[in-house]
C-alpha positions as CSV (number, residue, x, y, z in Angstrom):
1,X,122.1,191.6,108.9
2,X,122.8,189.0,111.4
3,X,124.4,191.4,114.2
4,X,121.0,193.3,114.1
5,X,118.9,190.3,114.3
6,X,121.0,189.3,117.3
7,X,120.2,192.4,118.8
8,X,116.5,191.9,118.2
9,X,116.6,188.6,119.7
10,X,118.5,189.7,122.8
11,X,116.0,192.6,123.3
12,X,113.1,190.6,123.4
13,X,114.5,188.2,126.0
14,X,114.2,191.0,128.7
15,X,111.3,190.7,130.6
16,X,110.1,194.4,130.4
17,X,110.5,194.0,126.6
18,X,108.7,190.8,126.0
19,X,104.9,192.4,125.8
20,X,106.1,194.7,123.0
21,X,104.4,192.9,120.1
22,X,105.8,195.1,117.6
23,X,109.2,194.5,118.6
24,X,108.6,190.5,118.5
25,X,107.1,190.8,115.2
26,X,109.8,192.8,113.8
27,X,112.4,190.3,115.4
28,X,110.4,187.2,113.8
29,X,110.2,189.0,110.5
30,X,114.0,189.8,110.4
31,X,114.9,186.1,111.4
32,X,112.8,184.7,108.6
33,X,114.4,187.2,106.2
34,X,117.8,186.1,107.0
35,X,117.0,182.4,106.9
36,X,115.6,182.9,103.5
37,X,118.3,184.8,102.3
38,X,120.9,182.5,103.3
39,X,118.9,179.7,101.8
40,X,118.7,181.5,98.4
41,X,122.7,181.9,98.4
42,X,123.8,178.5,98.7
43,X,122.7,175.3,97.0
44,X,120.6,174.0,100.0
45,X,120.3,175.1,103.8
46,X,123.3,175.7,105.5
47,X,124.9,173.8,108.4
48,X,123.8,176.3,110.9
49,X,120.2,176.6,109.8
50,X,120.0,173.0,110.3
51,X,121.4,173.3,113.9
52,X,118.9,175.7,114.6
53,X,116.1,174.1,113.4
54,X,117.2,171.0,115.2
55,X,118.1,172.5,118.4
56,X,114.7,174.3,118.4
57,X,112.8,170.9,117.8
58,X,114.8,169.4,120.7
59,X,114.2,172.2,122.9
60,X,110.4,172.1,122.2
61,X,110.2,168.3,122.8
62,X,112.0,169.0,126.2
63,X,109.6,171.7,127.2
64,X,106.6,169.3,126.3
65,X,108.0,166.2,128.2
66,X,106.3,165.6,131.6
67,X,108.5,164.1,134.6
68,X,108.4,160.5,134.7
69,X,107.7,158.4,137.7
70,X,110.5,155.6,138.7
71,X,108.5,153.0,137.4
72,X,108.3,154.7,133.9
73,X,112.1,155.3,133.8
74,X,112.6,151.8,134.4
75,X,110.5,151.1,131.2
76,X,112.3,153.7,129.2
77,X,115.6,152.1,130.2
78,X,114.4,148.8,129.2
79,X,113.4,150.0,125.9
80,X,116.6,151.6,125.5
81,X,118.5,148.3,126.5
82,X,116.3,146.3,123.9
83,X,117.3,148.7,121.2
84,X,121.0,148.6,121.9
85,X,121.3,144.9,122.3
86,X,119.3,144.0,119.3
87,X,121.6,146.5,117.2
88,X,124.6,144.8,118.5
89,X,123.2,141.5,117.7
90,X,122.3,142.8,113.9
91,X,125.8,144.4,113.7
92,X,127.5,141.0,114.2
93,X,127.2,139.5,110.5
94,X,129.2,136.1,111.7
95,X,127.4,132.8,111.9
96,X,124.1,133.3,110.5
97,X,122.5,130.3,108.7
98,X,119.8,130.5,106.0
99,X,116.6,129.2,107.2
100,X,114.2,130.1,104.4
101,X,114.4,132.0,101.1
102,X,111.2,132.8,99.3
103,X,110.5,133.0,95.5
104,X,110.4,136.9,95.8
105,X,113.8,137.1,97.5
106,X,112.6,137.3,101.3
107,X,115.1,135.6,103.5
108,X,114.9,134.4,107.0
109,X,118.3,133.8,108.7
110,X,119.0,132.4,112.2
111,X,121.8,131.9,114.8
112,X,122.5,130.9,118.1
113,X,123.5,133.1,120.9
114,X,125.1,132.0,124.5
115,X,123.1,134.5,126.2
116,X,119.7,134.8,124.4
117,X,119.4,131.4,122.4
118,X,118.2,131.1,118.8
119,X,117.2,134.3,117.1
120,X,115.9,134.9,113.6
121,X,116.4,137.4,111.2
122,X,114.0,138.5,108.5
123,X,115.5,140.5,105.4
124,X,112.9,142.0,102.9
125,X,112.1,144.9,100.5
126,X,108.7,146.4,100.7
127,X,107.4,148.5,97.8
128,X,106.5,151.3,99.9
129,X,108.2,154.4,101.1
130,X,109.5,154.4,104.8
131,X,107.1,156.8,106.4
132,X,104.2,154.6,105.1
133,X,105.7,151.4,106.5
134,X,106.8,153.2,109.8
135,X,103.3,154.5,110.1
136,X,101.6,151.3,109.7
137,X,103.8,149.5,112.3
138,X,103.9,152.3,114.9
139,X,101.1,154.7,114.6
140,X,98.8,151.7,113.9
141,X,100.1,149.4,116.1
142,X,96.8,148.4,117.5
143,X,95.4,147.5,114.0
144,X,98.0,144.7,113.2
145,X,95.2,142.2,114.3
146,X,93.2,143.2,111.5
147,X,95.6,142.3,108.5
148,X,98.1,139.6,110.5
149,X,96.1,136.4,111.0
150,X,99.0,135.2,113.3
151,X,98.1,138.2,115.7
152,X,94.8,138.3,117.7
153,X,95.4,141.5,119.5
154,X,97.7,144.3,120.1
155,X,96.7,146.7,122.7
156,X,98.7,149.6,124.2
157,X,98.4,149.6,128.2
158,X,100.6,152.7,128.7
159,X,102.4,155.7,126.6
160,X,105.3,157.0,128.2
161,X,106.6,159.9,126.3
162,X,107.1,159.9,122.7
163,X,109.1,156.9,122.3
164,X,108.1,154.2,124.7
165,X,104.8,152.2,125.2
166,X,103.7,149.1,127.1
167,X,101.8,146.7,125.1
168,X,99.8,143.5,125.5
169,X,99.8,141.1,122.5
170,X,97.6,138.1,122.0
171,X,99.3,135.8,119.4
172,X,96.7,133.5,117.5
173,X,96.9,129.5,117.9
174,X,98.5,128.0,114.9
175,X,96.9,125.9,112.5
176,X,96.0,122.4,114.2
177,X,96.7,124.2,117.6
178,X,100.3,122.8,117.3
179,X,101.0,126.1,119.4
180,X,98.4,126.9,121.5
181,X,97.5,130.6,122.4
182,X,100.1,132.8,123.7
183,X,100.3,136.4,124.9
184,X,103.0,138.8,125.6
185,X,103.5,142.0,127.7
186,X,106.2,144.0,126.4
187,X,107.8,147.4,126.5
188,X,108.5,148.7,123.0
189,X,110.8,151.6,122.1
190,X,110.9,153.5,118.5
191,X,113.6,155.8,117.4
192,X,114.0,157.8,114.3
193,X,117.6,158.9,113.2
194,X,117.9,160.4,109.8
195,X,116.7,157.9,107.3
196,X,116.8,155.2,109.5
197,X,113.8,154.0,112.1
198,X,114.2,151.3,114.8
199,X,111.6,149.7,116.7
200,X,112.6,147.7,119.4
201,X,111.1,145.8,122.4
202,X,111.5,142.9,125.1
203,X,109.3,141.5,127.5
204,X,108.4,143.3,130.8
205,X,106.2,143.0,133.9
206,X,103.1,145.4,134.1
207,X,101.0,144.9,137.2
208,X,97.7,146.0,135.3
209,X,98.3,143.0,133.0
210,X,98.6,139.8,135.0
211,X,98.7,136.3,133.2
212,X,95.4,135.8,131.6
213,X,93.3,132.6,131.5
214,X,93.8,130.5,128.4
215,X,97.0,132.0,127.6
216,X,100.4,130.7,128.2
217,X,102.6,134.1,129.1
218,X,105.7,133.8,126.6
219,X,108.7,136.0,126.4
220,X,110.2,137.9,123.6
221,X,113.4,139.9,123.1
222,X,115.5,141.6,122.5
223,X,113.9,142.1,119.3
224,X,113.5,144.9,116.9
225,X,112.8,146.1,113.0
226,X,115.2,148.5,111.3
227,X,113.6,150.4,108.4
228,X,115.8,152.2,105.9
229,X,115.0,153.5,102.2
230,X,116.2,151.1,99.6
231,X,119.3,152.9,98.3
232,X,118.9,154.6,95.0
233,X,115.0,153.9,95.2
234,X,113.5,156.0,98.0
235,X,109.8,154.7,97.3
236,X,111.0,151.1,98.5
237,X,111.9,150.1,102.1
238,X,114.4,147.7,103.4
239,X,113.0,146.0,106.5
240,X,114.9,143.9,109.1
241,X,113.2,142.2,111.6
242,X,115.1,140.5,114.6
243,X,112.9,138.2,116.3
244,X,113.7,136.3,119.6
245,X,111.2,134.4,121.4
246,X,110.8,131.9,124.2
247,X,107.4,130.3,123.8
248,X,107.4,128.4,127.0
249,X,105.6,125.0,127.6
250,X,106.7,121.9,126.3
251,X,107.4,122.1,122.5
252,X,110.3,120.6,120.6
253,X,112.8,122.9,119.1
254,X,112.1,121.8,115.5
255,X,108.6,122.9,115.8
256,X,109.5,126.1,117.4
257,X,112.0,127.0,114.7
258,X,109.5,126.0,111.7
259,X,106.8,128.3,113.5
260,X,108.9,131.0,114.2
261,X,110.8,131.2,110.7
262,X,107.4,130.9,108.9
263,X,105.9,133.4,111.1
264,X,108.5,136.0,109.7
265,X,107.8,135.1,106.0
266,X,104.0,135.4,106.6
267,X,104.3,138.8,108.2
268,X,106.1,140.3,105.4
269,X,103.4,138.7,102.7
270,X,100.6,140.1,105.0
271,X,102.1,143.4,105.4
272,X,102.6,143.9,101.7
273,X,99.1,143.2,101.3
274,X,98.0,145.6,104.0
275,X,99.9,148.4,102.5
276,X,98.8,147.7,99.1
277,X,95.0,148.4,100.2
């Protein structure tokens, strides 16, 4: 059957045959039948079926992509750089020190890196499937201010392709105004590879969003969140959040460390409440 299917596919690739509706329909039916036959004779879809579907998906995405400007390409590269640098930090398991361990098992670790400074790492398990968590953190990004009291606003300034966005975030003032209002302009990159999702970002400059009156322009990154299904329990998601922030201004390090680690613990709590609703 495959040779015949190949001939039909080759035939409809010729320009003078492309408008022959019957032939195209015949080829489509033949391909569908062949895929179904192979699938029914094996425990699961064969390797080449996966490759065909994957290549088709990649081709479609490439055809849909629009050419990017030089500036947009620089943002894409910044997002990729943030992702790769964040993953390298997380892969190094040495020298992490425990900052906080909550009663439910949520944990915040930290370490000091020569070229970055102090970074914080949140490790939690969320009782929701990965797609639900991913949708809330990526697709509903601009709604974060509705459920996270530490965030006043998240606004997407520009979307670049399918994976990259430029955002403006306003952080809410801490209780007692210990840390005054901060804002960030960030480039964010989201990638899905099999059952793992990575959401990475870092500070950038964006001409249409200069420093705002009443806010100190802080810097973040490299930072990322890694989402993975909990082994043996696909209805739960393991979330790892690498946080690296320079809040700017004159703030004692002890206060900064306390605020950032507590921010991560609070985030996990508020995220669970949001997903439960």
